[in-house]
MMTF fields as JSON, N, C-alpha, C and O atoms, coordinates in Angstrom:
{
  "mmtfVersion": "1.0.0",
  "mmtfProducer": "UNKNOWN",
  "numBonds": 511,
  "numAtoms": 512,
  "numGroups": 128,
  "numChains": 1,
  "numModels": 1,
  "chainsPerModel": [1],
  "groupsPerChain": [128],
  "chainIdList": ["A"],
  "bondAtomList": [4, 2, 8, 6, 12, 10, 16, 14, 20, 18, 24, 22, 28, 26, 32, 30, 36, 34, 40, 38, 44, 42, 48, 46, 52, 50, 56, 54, 60, 58, 64, 62, 68, 66, 72, 70, 76, 74, 80, 78, 84, 82, 88, 86, 92, 90, 96, 94, 100, 98, 104, 102, 108, 106, 112, 110, 116, 114, 120, 118, 124, 122, 128, 126, 132, 130, 136, 134, 140, 138, 144, 142, 148, 146, 152, 150, 156, 154, 160, 158, 164, 162, 168, 166, 172, 170, 176, 174, 180, 178, 184, 182, 188, 186, 192, 190, 196, 194, 200, 198, 204, 202, 208, 206, 212, 210, 216, 214, 220, 218, 224, 222, 228, 226, 232, 230, 236, 234, 240, 238, 244, 242, 248, 246, 252, 250, 256, 254, 260, 258, 264, 262, 268, 266, 272, 270, 276, 274, 280, 278, 284, 282, 288, 286, 292, 290, 296, 294, 300, 298, 304, 302, 308, 306, 312, 310, 316, 314, 320, 318, 324, 322, 328, 326, 332, 330, 336, 334, 340, 338, 344, 342, 348, 346, 352, 350, 356, 354, 360, 358, 364, 362, 368, 366, 372, 370, 376, 374, 380, 378, 384, 382, 388, 386, 392, 390, 396, 394, 400, 398, 404, 402, 408, 406, 412, 410, 416, 414, 420, 418, 424, 422, 428, 426, 432, 430, 436, 434, 440, 438, 444, 442, 448, 446, 452, 450, 456, 454, 460, 458, 464, 462, 468, 466, 472, 470, 476, 474, 480, 478, 484, 482, 488, 486, 492, 490, 496, 494, 500, 498, 504, 502, 508, 506],
  "bondOrderList": [1, 1, 1, 1, 1, 1, 1, 1, 1, 1, 1, 1, 1, 1, 1, 1, 1, 1, 1, 1, 1, 1, 1, 1, 1, 1, 1, 1, 1, 1, 1, 1, 1, 1, 1, 1, 1, 1, 1, 1, 1, 1, 1, 1, 1, 1, 1, 1, 1, 1, 1, 1, 1, 1, 1, 1, 1, 1, 1, 1, 1, 1, 1, 1, 1, 1, 1, 1, 1, 1, 1, 1, 1, 1, 1, 1, 1, 1, 1, 1, 1, 1, 1, 1, 1, 1, 1, 1, 1, 1, 1, 1, 1, 1, 1, 1, 1, 1, 1, 1, 1, 1, 1, 1, 1, 1, 1, 1, 1, 1, 1, 1, 1, 1, 1, 1, 1, 1, 1, 1, 1, 1, 1, 1, 1, 1, 1],
  "groupList": [{"groupName": "MET", "atomNameList": ["N", "CA", "C", "O"], "elementList": ["N", "C", "C", "O"], "formalChargeList": [0, 0, 0, 0], "bondAtomList": [1, 0, 2, 1, 3, 2], "bondOrderList": [1, 1, 2], "singleLetterCode": "M", "chemCompType": "L-PEPTIDE LINKING"}, {"groupName": "LYS", "atomNameList": ["N", "CA", "C", "O"], "elementList": ["N", "C", "C", "O"], "formalChargeList": [0, 0, 0, 0], "bondAtomList": [1, 0, 2, 1, 3, 2], "bondOrderList": [1, 1, 2], "singleLetterCode": "K", "chemCompType": "L-PEPTIDE LINKING"}, {"groupName": "ASN", "atomNameList": ["N", "CA", "C", "O"], "elementList": ["N", "C", "C", "O"], "formalChargeList": [0, 0, 0, 0], "bondAtomList": [1, 0, 2, 1, 3, 2], "bondOrderList": [1, 1, 2], "singleLetterCode": "N", "chemCompType": "L-PEPTIDE LINKING"}, {"groupName": "THR", "atomNameList": ["N", "CA", "C", "O"], "elementList": ["N", "C", "C", "O"], "formalChargeList": [0, 0, 0, 0], "bondAtomList": [1, 0, 2, 1, 3, 2], "bondOrderList": [1, 1, 2], "singleLetterCode": "T", "chemCompType": "L-PEPTIDE LINKING"}, {"groupName": "LEU", "atomNameList": ["N", "CA", "C", "O"], "elementList": ["N", "C", "C", "O"], "formalChargeList": [0, 0, 0, 0], "bondAtomList": [1, 0, 2, 1, 3, 2], "bondOrderList": [1, 1, 2], "singleLetterCode": "L", "chemCompType": "L-PEPTIDE LINKING"}, {"groupName": "ILE", "atomNameList": ["N", "CA", "C", "O"], "elementList": ["N", "C", "C", "O"], "formalChargeList": [0, 0, 0, 0], "bondAtomList": [1, 0, 2, 1, 3, 2], "bondOrderList": [1, 1, 2], "singleLetterCode": "I", "chemCompType": "L-PEPTIDE LINKING"}, {"groupName": "PHE", "atomNameList": ["N", "CA", "C", "O"], "elementList": ["N", "C", "C", "O"], "formalChargeList": [0, 0, 0, 0], "bondAtomList": [1, 0, 2, 1, 3, 2], "bondOrderList": [1, 1, 2], "singleLetterCode": "F", "chemCompType": "L-PEPTIDE LINKING"}, {"groupName": "CYS", "atomNameList": ["N", "CA", "C", "O"], "elementList": ["N", "C", "C", "O"], "formalChargeList": [0, 0, 0, 0], "bondAtomList": [1, 0, 2, 1, 3, 2], "bondOrderList": [1, 1, 2], "singleLetterCode": "C", "chemCompType": "L-PEPTIDE LINKING"}, {"groupName": "SER", "atomNameList": ["N", "CA", "C", "O"], "elementList": ["N", "C", "C", "O"], "formalChargeList": [0, 0, 0, 0], "bondAtomList": [1, 0, 2, 1, 3, 2], "bondOrderList": [1, 1, 2], "singleLetterCode": "S", "chemCompType": "L-PEPTIDE LINKING"}, {"groupName": "TYR", "atomNameList": ["N", "CA", "C", "O"], "elementList": ["N", "C", "C", "O"], "formalChargeList": [0, 0, 0, 0], "bondAtomList": [1, 0, 2, 1, 3, 2], "bondOrderList": [1, 1, 2], "singleLetterCode": "Y", "chemCompType": "L-PEPTIDE LINKING"}, {"groupName": "ALA", "atomNameList": ["N", "CA", "C", "O"], "elementList": ["N", "C", "C", "O"], "formalChargeList": [0, 0, 0, 0], "bondAtomList": [1, 0, 2, 1, 3, 2], "bondOrderList": [1, 1, 2], "singleLetterCode": "A", "chemCompType": "L-PEPTIDE LINKING"}, {"groupName": "GLY", "atomNameList": ["N", "CA", "C", "O"], "elementList": ["N", "C", "C", "O"], "formalChargeList": [0, 0, 0, 0], "bondAtomList": [1, 0, 2, 1, 3, 2], "bondOrderList": [1, 1, 2], "singleLetterCode": "G", "chemCompType": "PEPTIDE LINKING"}, {"groupName": "GLN", "atomNameList": ["N", "CA", "C", "O"], "elementList": ["N", "C", "C", "O"], "formalChargeList": [0, 0, 0, 0], "bondAtomList": [1, 0, 2, 1, 3, 2], "bondOrderList": [1, 1, 2], "singleLetterCode": "Q", "chemCompType": "L-PEPTIDE LINKING"}, {"groupName": "GLU", "atomNameList": ["N", "CA", "C", "O"], "elementList": ["N", "C", "C", "O"], "formalChargeList": [0, 0, 0, 0], "bondAtomList": [1, 0, 2, 1, 3, 2], "bondOrderList": [1, 1, 2], "singleLetterCode": "E", "chemCompType": "L-PEPTIDE LINKING"}, {"groupName": "ARG", "atomNameList": ["N", "CA", "C", "O"], "elementList": ["N", "C", "C", "O"], "formalChargeList": [0, 0, 0, 0], "bondAtomList": [1, 0, 2, 1, 3, 2], "bondOrderList": [1, 1, 2], "singleLetterCode": "R", "chemCompType": "L-PEPTIDE LINKING"}, {"groupName": "ASP", "atomNameList": ["N", "CA", "C", "O"], "elementList": ["N", "C", "C", "O"], "formalChargeList": [0, 0, 0, 0], "bondAtomList": [1, 0, 2, 1, 3, 2], "bondOrderList": [1, 1, 2], "singleLetterCode": "D", "chemCompType": "L-PEPTIDE LINKING"}, {"groupName": "VAL", "atomNameList": ["N", "CA", "C", "O"], "elementList": ["N", "C", "C", "O"], "formalChargeList": [0, 0, 0, 0], "bondAtomList": [1, 0, 2, 1, 3, 2], "bondOrderList": [1, 1, 2], "singleLetterCode": "V", "chemCompType": "L-PEPTIDE LINKING"}, {"groupName": "TRP", "atomNameList": ["N", "CA", "C", "O"], "elementList": ["N", "C", "C", "O"], "formalChargeList": [0, 0, 0, 0], "bondAtomList": [1, 0, 2, 1, 3, 2], "bondOrderList": [1, 1, 2], "singleLetterCode": "W", "chemCompType": "L-PEPTIDE LINKING"}, {"groupName": "HIS", "atomNameList": ["N", "CA", "C", "O"], "elementList": ["N", "C", "C", "O"], "formalChargeList": [0, 0, 0, 0], "bondAtomList": [1, 0, 2, 1, 3, 2], "bondOrderList": [1, 1, 2], "singleLetterCode": "H", "chemCompType": "L-PEPTIDE LINKING"}],
  "groupTypeList": [0, 1, 2, 1, 1, 3, 1, 1, 4, 5, 1, 0, 5, 6, 6, 4, 7, 6, 5, 8, 9, 4, 3, 6, 9, 5, 10, 11, 12, 8, 11, 9, 9, 13, 9, 3, 13, 14, 1, 1, 0, 3, 6, 3, 1, 13, 12, 5, 13, 12, 6, 13, 2, 15, 16, 1, 13, 11, 1, 2, 5, 15, 5, 1, 13, 9, 5, 1, 2, 3, 15, 1, 2, 9, 12, 2, 1, 4, 8, 1, 11, 3, 4, 13, 5, 8, 13, 3, 5, 8, 1, 9, 3, 1, 1, 11, 5, 2, 5, 5, 6, 3, 14, 4, 11, 1, 16, 16, 13, 13, 17, 8, 1, 1, 9, 18, 14, 4, 4, 12, 2, 10, 5, 3, 5, 8, 5, 16],
  "groupIdList": [1, 2, 3, 4, 5, 6, 7, 8, 9, 10, 11, 12, 13, 14, 15, 16, 17, 18, 19, 20, 21, 22, 23, 24, 25, 26, 27, 28, 29, 30, 31, 32, 33, 34, 35, 36, 37, 38, 39, 40, 41, 42, 43, 44, 45, 46, 47, 48, 49, 50, 51, 52, 53, 54, 55, 56, 57, 58, 59, 60, 61, 62, 63, 64, 65, 66, 67, 68, 69, 70, 71, 72, 73, 74, 75, 76, 77, 78, 79, 80, 81, 82, 83, 84, 85, 86, 87, 88, 89, 90, 91, 92, 93, 94, 95, 96, 97, 98, 99, 100, 101, 102, 103, 104, 105, 106, 107, 108, 109, 110, 111, 112, 113, 114, 115, 116, 117, 118, 119, 120, 121, 122, 123, 124, 125, 126, 127, 128],
  "secStructList": [7, 2, 2, 2, 2, 2, 2, 2, 2, 2, 2, 2, 2, 2, 2, 2, 2, 2, 2, 2, 2, 2, 2, 2, 2, 2, 2, 2, 2, 6, 6, 2, 2, 2, 2, 2, 2, 2, 2, 2, 2, 2, 2, 2, 2, 2, 2, 2, 2, 2, 2, 2, 2, 2, 2, 2, 2, 6, 7, 7, 7, 7, 2, 2, 2, 2, 2, 7, 7, 7, 7, 7, 7, 7, 7, 7, 2, 2, 2, 2, 2, 2, 2, 2, 2, 2, 2, 2, 2, 2, 2, 2, 2, 2, 2, 2, 2, 2, 2, 2, 2, 2, 2, 2, 2, 2, 2, 2, 2, 2, 2, 2, 2, 2, 2, 2, 2, 2, 2, 2, 2, 2, 2, 2, 2, 2, 2, 7],
  "xCoordList": [-24.322, -24.969, -23.994, -23.861, -23.31, -22.349, -21.187, -20.659, -20.798, -19.676, -19.965, -19.081, -21.193, -21.567, -21.559, -21.108, -22.063, -22.084, -20.666, -20.368, -19.802, -18.413, -17.723, -17.021, -17.928, -17.328, -17.851, -17.096, -19.147, -19.744, -19.172, -18.888, -19.006, -18.443, -16.997, -16.596, -16.225, -14.828, -14.752, -13.923, -15.604, -15.622, -15.987, -15.402, -16.96, -17.389, -16.256, -16.021, -15.557, -14.442, -13.332, -12.782, -13.007, -11.974, -12.383, -11.567, -13.638, -14.135, -14.028, -13.586, -14.43, -14.349, -12.897, -12.589, -12.015, -10.601, -10.051, -9.291, -10.435, -9.957, -10.465, -9.702, -11.736, -12.311, -11.637, -11.339, -11.398, -10.717, -9.309, -8.876, -8.615, -7.267, -7.286, -6.483, -8.193, -8.289, -8.587, -8.02, -9.477, -9.83, -8.618, -8.359, -7.877, -6.7, -5.599, -4.887, -5.466, -4.449, -4.75, -3.861, -5.998, -6.386, -6.207, -5.746, -6.57, -6.393, -4.912, -4.547, -4.076, -2.642, -2.063, -1.162, -2.578, -2.066, -2.649, -2.17, -3.669, -4.333, -3.489, -3.806, -2.426, -1.522, -1.631, -0.986, -2.421, -2.567, -1.238, -0.883, -0.509, 0.769, 1.75, 2.427, 1.82, 2.731, 2.354, 3.223, 1.052, 0.586, 1.058, 1.551, 0.914, 1.333, 2.842, 3.329, 3.592, 5.047, 5.475, 6.4, 4.816, 5.134, 4.831, 5.573, 3.733, 3.354, 4.42, 4.761, 4.948, 6.01, 7.26, 7.928, 7.573, 8.755, 8.609, 9.564, 7.44, 7.197, 7.327, 7.919, 6.774, 6.859, 8.32, 8.707, 9.115, 10.529, 11.249, 12.105, 10.916, 11.541, 11.235, 12.108, 10.007, 9.637, 10.438, 10.873, 10.633, 11.412, 12.87, 13.491, 13.413, 14.806, 14.963, 15.925, 14.021, 14.085, 14.006, 14.723, 13.146, 13.029, 14.34, 14.805, 14.929, 16.193, 17.292, 18.043, 17.379, 18.407, 18.213, 19.187, 16.982, 16.716, 17.102, 17.658, 16.803, 17.16, 18.67, 19.174, 19.388, 20.853, 21.404, 22.299, 20.873, 21.321, 21.076, 21.897, 19.932, 19.571, 20.26, 20.174, 20.944, 21.681, 20.797, 21.179, 19.625, 18.711, 19.218, 20.01, 18.743, 19.05, 18.287, 17.065, 19.017, 18.42, 18.183, 19.08, 16.934, 16.56, 15.965, 14.97, 16.574, 16.152, 14.696, 14.042, 14.182, 12.792, 11.79, 10.685, 12.175, 11.27, 11.113, 10.113, 12.072, 12.032, 11.458, 11.151, 11.317, 10.808, 9.317, 8.711, 8.728, 7.311, 6.446, 6.655, 5.475, 4.506, 3.216, 2.557, 2.866, 1.686, 0.435, -0.622, 0.54, -0.637, -1.634, -1.259, -2.899, -3.938, -4.323, -4.341, -4.629, -5.058, -6.585, -7.188, -7.197, -8.648, -9.226, -10.41, -8.405, -8.904, -9.805, -9.587, -10.82, -11.667, -11.773, -11.118, -12.582, -12.67, -13.169, -12.697, -14.104, -14.655, -13.601, -13.441, -12.882, -11.879, -10.723, -10.181, -10.338, -9.281, -9.739, -8.973, -11.001, -11.536, -11.607, -11.233, -12.087, -12.168, -10.784, -10.588, -9.823, -8.45, -7.887, -7.253, -8.121, -7.646, -8.296, -7.637, -9.592, -10.304, -9.729, -9.475, -9.525, -8.999, -7.574, -7.21, -6.761, -5.403, -5.423, -4.623, -6.343, -6.473, -6.931, -6.381, -7.935, -8.418, -7.292, -7.11, -6.546, -5.438, -4.392, -3.889, -4.07, -3.065, -3.496, -2.716, -4.734, -5.199, -5.46, -5.285, -5.868, -6.045, -4.7, -4.593, -3.678, -2.343, -1.853, -1.298, -2.06, -1.654, -2.402, -1.811, -3.721, -4.535, -4.099, -3.996, -3.843, -3.413, -2.037, -1.789, -1.145, 0.167, 0.031, 0.702, -0.828, -1.039, -1.611, -1.155, -2.609, -3.241, -2.23, -2.171, -1.435, -0.48, 0.679, 1.24, 1.045, 2.079, 1.588, 2.296, 0.366, -0.2, -0.415, -0.155, -0.882, -1.086, 0.241, 0.306, 1.287, 2.621, 3.094, 3.689, 2.832, 3.223, 2.458, 3.029, 1.162, 0.35, 0.872, 1.023, 1.144, 1.66, 3.02, 3.302, 3.862, 5.184, 5.07, 5.754, 4.21, 4.011, 3.439, 3.848, 2.5, 1.881, 2.924, 2.966, 3.773, 4.78, 5.811, 6.262, 6.195, 7.144, 6.538, 7.199, 5.269, 4.584, 4.511, 4.856, 4.074, 3.931, 5.272, 5.393, 6.26, 7.6, 8.14, 8.734, 7.924, 8.36, 7.602, 8.192, 6.297, 5.509, 5.992, 6.07, 6.314, 6.807, 8.158, 8.407, 9.034, 10.336, 10.173, 10.863, 9.248, 8.996, 8.461, 8.851, 7.563, 7.003, 8.092, 8.107, 8.999, 10.102, 11.027, 11.471, 11.318, 12.188, 11.564, 12.254, 10.261, 9.579, 9.567, 9.769, 9.333, 9.286, 10.653, 10.738, 11.728, 13.09, 13.434, 14.085, 12.995, 13.328, 12.538, 12.646],
  "yCoordList": [-13.09, -12.839, -13.107, -12.283, -14.263, -14.574, -13.6, -13.204, -13.223, -12.307, -10.967, -10.387, -10.464, -9.199, -9.311, -8.402, -10.44, -10.638, -10.726, -10.182, -11.409, -11.549, -10.19, -9.852, -9.413, -8.081, -7.199, -6.447, -7.303, -6.507, -6.924, -6.077, -8.23, -8.736, -8.267, -7.853, -8.335, -7.897, -6.409, -5.988, -5.606, -4.174, -3.902, -3.028, -4.654, -4.477, -4.829, -4.11, -5.93, -6.342, -5.294, -4.919, -4.825, -3.797, -2.531, -1.927, -2.135, -0.938, -1.088, -0.164, -2.248, -2.491, -2.485, -1.939, -3.095, -3.093, -1.668, -1.297, -0.891, 0.486, 1.311, 2.071, 1.172, 1.893, 1.451, 2.28, 0.145, -0.357, 0.231, 0.652, 0.251, 0.813, 2.286, 2.711, 3.05, 4.467, 4.65, 5.527, 3.822, 3.91, 3.664, 4.421, 2.609, 2.289, 3.331, 3.662, 3.835, 4.849, 6.118, 6.692, 6.543, 7.751, 7.539, 8.435, 6.356, 6.071, 6.111, 6.616, 5.582, 5.601, 6.993, 7.311, 7.829, 9.182, 10.139, 11.263, 9.706, 10.605, 10.891, 11.795, 10.129, 10.433, 9.509, 9.752, 8.466, 7.57, 6.902, 6.799, 6.453, 5.786, 6.745, 6.381, 7.964, 8.947, 9.253, 9.442, 9.298, 9.558, 8.465, 8.763, 7.208, 6.111, 6.109, 5.816, 6.432, 6.481, 7.629, 7.475, 8.769, 9.91, 9.575, 9.956, 8.858, 8.458, 7.533, 7.654, 6.612, 5.722, 6.523, 6.239, 7.513, 8.328, 9.11, 9.2, 9.672, 10.41, 9.484, 9.841, 8.314, 7.324, 7.002, 6.865, 6.881, 6.588, 7.751, 7.527, 8.994, 10.155, 10.179, 10.48, 9.866, 9.826, 8.759, 8.982, 7.623, 6.56, 6.975, 6.682, 7.656, 8.109, 9.123, 9.06, 10.053, 11.051, 10.385, 10.772, 9.399, 8.69, 7.964, 7.981, 7.33, 6.624, 7.604, 7.32, 8.745, 9.736, 10.249, 10.418, 10.495, 10.955, 9.898, 10.214, 8.641, 7.567, 7.411, 7.101, 7.622, 7.539, 8.671, 8.45, 9.891, 11.041, 10.836, 11.212, 10.231, 10.014, 8.791, 8.553, 8.009, 6.844, 5.664, 4.825, 5.586, 4.47, 3.2, 3.237, 2.062, 0.768, 0.664, 0.812, 0.411, 0.451, -0.968, -1.811, -1.203, -2.473, -2.139, -1.42, -2.657, -2.304, -2.664, -2.019, -3.67, -4.101, -3.013, -2.956, -2.165, -1.095, -0.01, 0.708, 0.109, 1.168, 0.698, 1.517, -0.582, -1.128, -1.428, -1.767, -1.317, -1.639, -0.827, 0.37, -1.504, -0.831, -0.693, -1.686, 0.535, 0.759, 1.048, 1.322, 0.992, 1.221, 0.091, -1.08, 0.449, -0.548, -1.054, -0.303, -2.333, -2.947, -2.993, -3.699, -2.249, -2.184, -3.083, -2.99, -3.935, -4.807, -5.89, -6.401, -6.218, -7.342, -8.229, -7.966, -9.268, -10.207, -9.517, -9.817, -8.614, -7.929, -7.063, -7.109, -6.276, -5.395, -6.198, -5.816, -7.301, -8.148, -8.761, -8.832, -9.207, -9.807, -8.814, -9.129, -7.613, -6.608, -6.159, -5.835, -6.135, -5.804, -6.862, -6.531, -8.136, -9.206, -9.121, -9.318, -8.829, -8.711, -7.55, -7.697, -6.401, -5.245, -5.499, -5.062, -6.201, -6.518, -7.484, -7.353, -8.459, -9.403, -8.681, -8.898, -7.827, -7.052, -6.188, -6.101, -5.559, -4.707, -5.517, -5.08, -6.696, -7.551, -7.935, -7.808, -8.405, -8.839, -7.657, -7.779, -6.534, -5.341, -4.906, -4.57, -4.916, -4.536, -5.492, -5.06, -6.806, -7.781, -7.558, -7.595, -7.324, -7.109, -5.881, -5.918, -4.799, -3.57, -3.755, -3.258, -4.466, -4.738, -5.555, -5.271, -6.565, -7.395, -6.551, -6.639, -5.737, -4.9, -3.958, -3.843, -3.281, -2.322, -3.022, -2.469, -4.216, -4.973, -5.335, -5.146, -5.857, -6.221, -4.989, -5.015, -3.927, -2.69, -2.169, -1.685, -2.266, -1.864, -2.694, -2.164, -4.004, -4.873, -4.508, -4.477, -4.231, -3.851, -2.552, -2.455, -1.567, -0.283, -0.486, 0.112, -1.322, -1.567, -2.24, -1.844, -3.257, -3.927, -2.956, -2.956, -2.143, -1.175, -0.185, 0.133, 0.304, 1.291, 0.658, 1.312, -0.605, -1.282, -1.445, -1.203, -1.857, -2.08, -0.78, -0.757, 0.285, 1.546, 2.215, 3.015, 1.904, 2.416, 1.798, 2.488, 0.472, -0.203, 0.345, 0.575, 0.551, 1.093, 2.49, 2.829, 3.293, 4.641, 4.602, 5.395, 3.685, 3.546, 3.121, 3.624, 2.185, 1.739, 2.891, 3.05, 3.701, 4.841, 5.859, 6.423, 6.086, 7.034, 6.484, 7.226, 5.187, 4.557, 4.648, 4.929, 4.409, 4.458, 5.884, 6.101, 6.851, 8.241, 8.751, 9.636, 8.207, 8.601, 8.016, 8.666, 6.788, 6.11, 6.742, 6.342],
  "zCoordList": [-26.114, -24.834, -23.684, -22.779, -23.717, -22.66, -22.696, -21.657, -23.893, -24.054, -23.397, -22.766, -23.533, -22.912, -21.392, -20.695, -20.885, -19.435, -18.888, -17.825, -19.615, -19.178, -19.162, -18.209, -20.226, -20.274, -19.141, -18.524, -18.88, -17.811, -16.453, -15.606, -16.255, -15.006, -14.836, -13.748, -15.909, -15.842, -15.534, -14.727, -16.162, -15.887, -14.435, -13.796, -13.912, -12.526, -11.561, -10.59, -11.826, -10.968, -11.018, -9.983, -12.214, -12.352, -11.601, -10.905, -11.745, -11.067, -9.554, -8.87, -9.023, -7.575, -7.092, -6.033, -7.875, -7.517, -7.499, -6.605, -8.477, -8.557, -7.382, -6.785, -7.044, -5.908, -4.609, -3.75, -4.465, -3.268, -3.165, -2.092, -4.279, -4.292, -3.878, -3.047, -4.452, -4.093, -2.615, -1.964, -2.088, -0.669, 0.211, 1.147, -0.087, 0.716, 0.532, 1.48, -0.669, -0.92, -0.122, 0.507, -0.156, 0.583, 2.081, 2.788, 2.562, 3.988, 4.366, 5.428, 3.5, 3.767, 3.745, 4.521, 2.854, 2.722, 3.752, 3.896, 4.462, 5.409, 6.647, 7.421, 6.836, 7.932, 9.125, 10.144, 9.03, 10.164, 10.508, 11.682, 9.505, 9.743, 10.411, 11.372, 9.902, 10.486, 11.935, 12.786, 12.206, 13.566, 14.516, 15.604, 14.12, 15.001, 15.185, 16.277, 14.13, 14.26, 15.166, 15.964, 15.053, 15.909, 17.367, 18.272, 17.576, 18.935, 19.522, 20.699, 18.713, 19.18, 19.527, 20.522, 18.714, 18.951, 20.249, 21.02, 20.505, 21.733, 22.934, 23.952, 22.799, 23.865, 24.149, 25.309, 23.128, 23.287, 23.964, 24.82, 23.596, 24.235, 25.734, 26.547, 26.084, 27.5, 28.237, 29.366, 27.618, 28.248, 28.417, 29.439, 27.412, 27.495, 28.623, 29.389, 28.724, 29.791, 31.17, 32.093, 31.301, 32.58, 32.895, 34.035, 31.887, 32.072, 32.515, 33.448, 31.844, 32.193, 33.616, 34.349, 34.008, 35.376, 36.401, 37.454, 36.085, 37.003, 37.131, 38.21, 36.043, 36.089, 36.947, 37.762, 36.769, 37.544, 39.03, 39.866, 39.347, 40.748, 41.333, 42.537, 40.497, 40.981, 41.332, 42.148, 40.727, 41.004, 40.354, 39.412, 40.878, 40.283, 38.952, 38.914, 37.88, 36.538, 36.029, 36.03, 35.589, 34.956, 33.589, 33.5, 32.533, 31.171, 30.909, 30.089, 31.583, 31.37, 31.761, 31.22, 32.688, 33.115, 32.05, 32.04, 31.174, 30.169, 28.833, 27.967, 28.668, 27.412, 27.49, 26.474, 28.632, 28.79, 27.838, 27.642, 27.256, 26.395, 27.194, 27.504, 27.52, 28.356, 27.537, 28.104, 26.209, 25.369, 25.563, 25.627, 25.655, 25.788, 24.414, 23.438, 24.355, 23.105, 23.105, 23.912, 22.21, 22.152, 21.058, 20.737, 20.498, 19.442, 20.016, 21.114, 19.234, 19.569, 18.338, 17.329, 18.406, 17.286, 16.02, 14.923, 16.161, 14.991, 14.324, 13.104, 15.111, 14.514, 13.921, 12.884, 14.558, 13.997, 12.679, 11.718, 12.642, 11.42, 10.281, 9.151, 10.574, 9.514, 9.071, 7.9, 9.987, 9.612, 8.667, 7.665, 8.987, 8.114, 6.743, 5.722, 6.723, 5.443, 4.63, 3.435, 5.269, 4.534, 4.046, 2.954, 4.843, 4.402, 3.22, 2.293, 3.253, 2.145, 0.882, -0.198, 1.023, -0.13, -0.677, -1.891, 0.197, -0.228, -0.989, -2.024, -0.469, -1.106, -2.517, -3.461, -2.666, -3.978, -4.91, -6.122, -4.368, -5.194, -5.761, -6.94, -4.913, -5.369, -6.448, -7.458, -6.234, -7.241, -8.548, -9.627, -8.44, -9.629, -10.402, -11.629, -9.696, -10.359, -10.993, -12.092, -10.311, -10.899, -12.175, -13.167, -12.161, -13.352, -14.484, -15.624, -14.166, -15.195, -15.83, -17.054, -15.006, -15.563, -16.27, -17.216, -15.835, -16.542, -17.932, -18.921, -17.999, -19.308, -20.173, -21.376, -19.571, -20.318, -20.859, -21.989, -20.066, -20.51, -21.685, -22.623, -21.643, -22.759, -24.02, -25.11, -23.874, -25.036, -25.64, -26.858, -24.814, -25.309, -25.965, -27.004, -25.368, -25.933, -27.302, -28.246, -27.412, -28.697, -29.732, -30.893, -29.297, -30.196, -30.699, -31.888, -29.78, -30.188, -31.123, -32.063, -30.886, -31.778, -33.167, -34.177, -33.206, -34.485, -35.279, -36.46, -34.651, -35.355, -35.617, -36.545, -34.826, -35.079, -36.367, -37.194, -36.53, -37.756, -38.968, -40.024, -38.809, -39.908, -40.29, -41.47, -39.28, -39.537, -40.238, -41.146, -39.824, -40.473, -41.931, -42.818, -42.165, -43.543, -44.384, -45.54, -43.804, -44.544, -44.883, -45.977, -43.937, -44.183, -45.261, -46.137, -45.202, -46.194, -47.581, -48.56, -47.661, -48.954, -49.486, -50.68, -48.615, -49.082, -49.513, -50.364, -48.937, -49.325, -50.68, -51.498, -50.918, -52.173, -53.252, -54.411]
}
């Protein structure tokens, strides 16, 4: 009875980890990261153009004026908390998946070694 409950719990945890991984993977592949990087690049191009214009016009140049980040921060306590939770889930999901595939790799490797030896013995016996 306990064994069935334990197996069911392990399957449920694995399933949740897998679903979490897929969710984060899809979110990562959806292009959000590329969008933010492109936005930073555009912002940098605008700053470079402003700097070049100021140099051409002979204005007094202060590097602090070109490094300013004018993006507004819309984060609040709720969004920061959910971000921390999602990052924590992502971290442990990644660790869990790495552990699972490492162990699975060891099992497959042991299985292949065992059956490789059996196959070699069978070939040796059939030759003799």
